[in-house]
KEKE-3310 file (N, C-alpha, C; in steps of 0.2 Angstrom, whole numbers, plus 5000, padded with zeros to 4 digits):
npx = (5144:5129:5117:5102:5085:5067:5054:5037:5020:5009:4996:4981:4967:4953:4937:4925:4914:4913:4910:4918:4933:4936:4948:4956:4962:4953:4962:4967:4978:4992:4997:5000:4996:5006:5011:5008:5009:5019:5025:5012:5017:5017:5018:5033:5039:5045:5038:5027:5010:5001:4998:5001:4987:4977:4973:4960:4960:4965:4975:4983:4981:4973:4960:4966:4967:4974:4981:4979:4990:4990:4982:4976:4975:4989:4997:5000:5004:5016:5022:5026:5032:5047:5061:5066:5054:5047:5037:5035:5023)
npy = (4994:4997:4987:4985:4983:4977:4981:4976:4972:4959:4957:4958:4956:4963:4959:4976:4988:5000:5015:5018:5022:5007:5008:5006:4997:4986:4985:4973:4979:4985:4998:5015:5032:5045:5034:5036:5034:5025:5008:4993:4976:4961:4945:4941:4945:4960:4965:4977:4980:4990:5006:5013:5024:5029:5029:5023:5024:5025:5019:5010:4998:4995:4997:4998:5011:5007:5012:5005:5000:4993:4998:5005:5020:5023:5015:5022:5032:5030:5025:5037:5042:5039:5037:5035:5035:5024:5007:4991:4981)
npz = (5029:5034:5039:5034:5045:5043:5050:5051:5052:5051:5038:5036:5021:5021:5019:5009:5013:5011:5006:4993:4982:4971:4970:4981:4994:5008:5023:5039:5049:5057:5053:5059:5061:5052:5043:5030:5014:5014:5009:5006:5005:4994:5004:5010:5000:4989:4981:4978:4981:4986:4994:5006:5013:5022:5037:5051:5064:5078:5087:5078:5075:5069:5055:5041:5024:5008:4995:4976:4967:4954:4948:4930:4929:4938:4934:4923:4928:4936:4922:4917:4925:4927:4925:4910:4906:4902:4906:4908:4908)
capx = (5139:5125:5110:5094:5079:5060:5050:5031:5016:5003:4989:4972:4964:4946:4929:4925:4907:4914:4909:4925:4933:4936:4953:4958:4961:4955:4967:4969:4986:4996:5000:5000:4998:5015:5013:5006:5015:5025:5022:5011:5019:5016:5021:5037:5044:5047:5034:5022:5006:4995:5003:4993:4986:4975:4970:4952:4960:4970:4977:4990:4979:4964:4956:4969:4965:4978:4979:4981:4997:4992:4979:4978:4980:4991:5004:5004:5008:5024:5026:5027:5037:5052:5065:5065:5046:5042:5035:5034:5017)
capy = (4995:4991:4980:4986:4979:4980:4980:4975:4968:4954:4960:4955:4960:4961:4965:4981:4988:5007:5018:5021:5018:5000:5006:5007:4988:4989:4980:4976:4977:4988:5006:5021:5039:5044:5027:5036:5032:5018:5002:4986:4972:4955:4942:4937:4949:4966:4967:4983:4980:4993:5011:5014:5031:5034:5023:5025:5022:5028:5013:5006:4991:4993:4994:5005:5012:5008:5013:4998:5003:4989:5001:5009:5025:5022:5012:5027:5040:5026:5025:5043:5048:5034:5039:5034:5034:5016:5002:4984:4978)
capz = (5026:5040:5039:5038:5049:5041:5054:5049:5054:5049:5037:5031:5016:5022:5013:5011:5011:5012:4998:4991:4976:4971:4969:4989:4998:5015:5026:5044:5052:5062:5050:5060:5057:5051:5040:5025:5008:5013:5003:5007:5004:4994:5008:5009:4995:4989:4976:4981:4982:4986:4995:5012:5010:5027:5043:5055:5071:5084:5089:5076:5076:5068:5050:5036:5015:5004:4987:4975:4962:4949:4941:4923:4929:4942:4930:4916:4931:4935:4917:4914:4930:4930:4921:4903:4903:4899:4913:4905:4912)
cpx = (5132:5118:5104:5089:5071:5055:5043:5025:5012:4999:4986:4970:4955:4942:4927:4917:4908:4913:4914:4927:4936:4945:4956:4957:4960:4958:4966:4974:4987:4999:4998:4999:5005:5016:5014:5011:5022:5020:5017:5013:5017:5020:5027:5043:5046:5041:5028:5014:4999:5001:4997:4994:4981:4974:4964:4952:4966:4975:4983:4989:4973:4963:4960:4967:4971:4976:4984:4984:4995:4985:4980:4978:4987:4999:5005:5007:5016:5025:5031:5035:5043:5056:5067:5058:5044:5043:5033:5029:5014)
cpy = (4992:4989:4985:4984:4983:4976:4978:4972:4964:4959:4954:4957:4957:4966:4971:4984:4995:5009:5021:5018:5012:5001:5006:4999:4991:4984:4981:4974:4984:4994:5009:5028:5040:5039:5029:5036:5027:5010:4997:4980:4964:4952:4939:4940:4956:4969:4973:4982:4985:5000:5014:5024:5032:5029:5029:5023:5025:5022:5008:4998:4989:4995:5003:5005:5012:5008:5009:5002:4997:4993:5004:5016:5027:5020:5017:5032:5035:5027:5031:5046:5044:5037:5036:5034:5029:5012:4996:4983:4974)
cpz = (5031:5035:5040:5038:5045:5047:5050:5054:5049:5046:5033:5029:5019:5018:5016:5010:5007:5005:4995:4985:4976:4971:4975:4990:5005:5020:5034:5047:5055:5059:5058:5057:5057:5044:5033:5020:5007:5011:5009:5003:5002:4999:5006:5003:4994:4985:4980:4979:4981:4990:5000:5013:5017:5032:5045:5061:5072:5090:5087:5077:5071:5061:5045:5027:5013:4998:4983:4967:4955:4944:4937:4924:4934:4937:4925:4919:4932:4928:4918:4919:4931:4925:4913:4898:4900:4907:4908:4910:4908)
residu = (MET:SER:GLN:LEU:THR:ARG:THR:TYR:ALA:GLN:THR:THR:LEU:ILE:ALA:SER:ASN:ASP:LYS:LEU:SER:PRO:ALA:PHE:LEU:LYS:LEU:HIS:ASN:GLY:ALA:CYS:PHE:GLY:ASP:SER:GLY:GLY:PRO:ASP:LEU:GLN:PRO:GLY:THR:ASN:VAL:VAL:LEU:ALA:VAL:ASN:SER:PHE:VAL:ASN:ASN:ASN:VAL:CYS:GLY:GLY:ASP:THR:TYR:SER:TYR:ARG:VAL:ASP:THR:GLN:PRO:VAL:LEU:ASP:TRP:ILE:SER:ALA:ASN:LEU:HIS:GLY:GLY:SER:LEU:ALA:HIS)
# end
């Protein structure tokens, strides 16, 4: 079995005055077009905090927006779509 290499950029959570839902995190990282749907992990772990949604830059180094996975509607969707339909939270 080949070994996988994880590529990542350091991410900083920044305060957002944007008029988006509070379900979005505004991050400053190296996400690029095509990274949508990828996870934003808690540093040093495999814990998914949010899913990359969109970027508003074309240089792969500006601000990005990710949808939090700890909101009740998301937890309900995950639970309904997991095999067996249950999620411990």
